[in-house]
C-alpha positions as CSV (number, residue, x, y, z in Angstrom):
1,M,264.4,193.6,-30.1
2,I,267.8,192.0,-29.6
3,T,271.4,193.1,-28.9
4,A,274.9,191.7,-29.4
5,D,277.9,191.5,-27.2
6,T,281.3,192.8,-28.2
7,S,282.6,189.3,-29.1
8,T,279.9,189.0,-31.7
9,W,280.5,192.5,-33.1
10,V,284.2,191.8,-33.4
11,A,283.6,188.6,-35.3
12,F,281.0,190.4,-37.5
13,L,283.3,193.3,-38.2
14,G,286.2,191.0,-38.9
15,G,284.3,188.9,-41.4
16,A,284.4,185.8,-39.2
17,P,281.8,183.0,-39.8
18,G,279.3,181.9,-37.2
19,D,275.7,181.6,-36.3
20,D,276.0,184.7,-34.0
21,V,277.3,186.7,-37.0
22,L,274.4,185.5,-39.1
23,L,271.9,186.5,-36.3
24,L,273.5,189.9,-36.0
25,K,273.3,190.5,-39.7
26,K,269.6,189.4,-39.7
27,A,268.8,191.7,-36.8
28,L,270.5,194.6,-38.5
29,Q,268.6,194.0,-41.8
30,D,265.3,193.7,-39.9
31,H,266.0,196.8,-37.8
32,Q,265.6,194.8,-34.6
33,L,269.1,195.5,-33.1
34,V,269.8,198.0,-30.4
35,M,273.3,198.9,-29.1
36,L,274.4,198.8,-25.5
37,P,276.5,201.7,-24.2
38,V,279.1,199.4,-22.8
39,V,279.5,197.5,-26.0
40,L,279.6,200.7,-28.0
41,T,282.4,202.0,-25.7
42,E,284.4,198.7,-26.1
43,L,284.0,198.8,-29.9
44,L,284.9,202.5,-30.2
45,S,288.0,202.0,-28.1
46,D,289.7,200.1,-30.9
47,P,292.3,202.6,-32.2
48,H,292.2,200.9,-35.6
49,L,288.4,201.2,-36.1
50,P,287.7,202.9,-39.4
51,P,285.8,206.2,-39.0
52,D,282.9,205.0,-41.3
53,V,282.4,201.9,-39.1
54,A,282.4,204.0,-36.0
55,A,279.8,206.3,-37.5
56,S,277.6,203.2,-38.4
57,L,277.9,201.9,-34.9
58,T,277.0,205.2,-33.3
59,A,274.0,205.5,-35.6
60,L,272.3,202.4,-34.1
61,P,269.6,202.9,-31.5
62,L,271.3,203.1,-28.0
63,I,269.7,201.8,-24.8
64,D,269.3,204.2,-22.0
65,L,270.2,203.4,-18.4
66,E,267.2,203.0,-16.1
67,P,267.1,204.6,-12.6
68,G,268.8,202.3,-10.1
69,F,270.9,200.6,-12.9
70,W,274.2,200.8,-11.0
71,Q,272.7,199.2,-7.9
72,R,271.1,196.4,-9.8
73,A,274.3,195.8,-11.8
74,A,276.2,195.6,-8.5
75,A,273.7,193.2,-7.0
76,L,273.8,191.0,-10.1
77,R,277.6,190.9,-10.1
78,S,277.6,190.2,-6.3
79,K,275.3,187.3,-6.8
80,V,277.6,185.8,-9.5
81,L,280.7,186.4,-7.4
82,A,279.1,184.8,-4.4
83,K,278.9,181.6,-6.4
84,R,282.7,181.9,-7.0
85,R,282.1,182.4,-10.7
86,R,283.9,184.9,-13.0
87,A,282.0,188.2,-13.2
88,R,283.9,190.9,-15.2
89,L,282.6,194.4,-14.6
90,A,281.8,195.0,-18.3
91,D,279.9,191.7,-18.6
92,S,277.9,192.6,-15.4
93,L,276.9,195.9,-16.9
94,I,276.0,194.3,-20.3
95,A,273.9,191.6,-18.5
96,Q,272.0,194.2,-16.4
97,L,271.3,196.4,-19.4
98,C,269.8,193.4,-21.2
99,L,267.7,192.5,-18.1
100,D,266.4,196.1,-17.7
101,A,265.5,196.4,-21.4
102,H,264.2,192.8,-21.7
103,L,266.7,192.1,-24.5
104,S,268.1,188.8,-25.6
105,L,271.9,188.8,-26.0
106,I,273.7,187.4,-29.0
107,T,277.1,186.3,-27.9
108,R,279.9,183.8,-28.4
109,D,281.3,184.6,-24.9
110,R,280.5,181.8,-22.4
111,D,281.4,184.2,-19.6
112,F,277.7,185.3,-19.7
113,R,276.5,181.9,-18.5
114,P,276.8,182.6,-14.8
115,F,274.7,185.8,-15.3
116,A,272.0,183.8,-17.1
117,Q,272.1,181.2,-14.3
118,A,271.7,183.9,-11.6
119,S,268.9,185.9,-13.4
120,A,266.4,185.9,-16.2
121,L,269.1,186.9,-18.8
122,H,268.3,185.3,-22.1
123,L,271.4,184.3,-24.1
124,V,271.6,183.4,-27.7
125,L,274.9,181.7,-27.2
126,T,276.5,180.4,-30.3
127,A,279.9,179.2,-29.4
């Protein structure tokens, strides 16, 4: 199973080219993609998102939070911040969700690199 970050979803939904978009399409076709709650929230926050797209996104399998998630996410973010690296809250939550569920993350967002360096997060970084 694999998941995608908001940056890849936005590119996919906007019809942008890219290896990440191709990987996302393949994962969707193969029924190997799961949705992260944080990513779903970010995507559904778009006031211009068509209702049929919103329905398709919410129909994808959604990862559940594991007990102790918030503490682990805080510890991961703290580890990255201690190295004086950027650690946005949403990115921290996405990284920890991937770690808990043993998911690779398709992304074009290089802000996930510090999380991968500080943990066992596996990135499929395409940009």
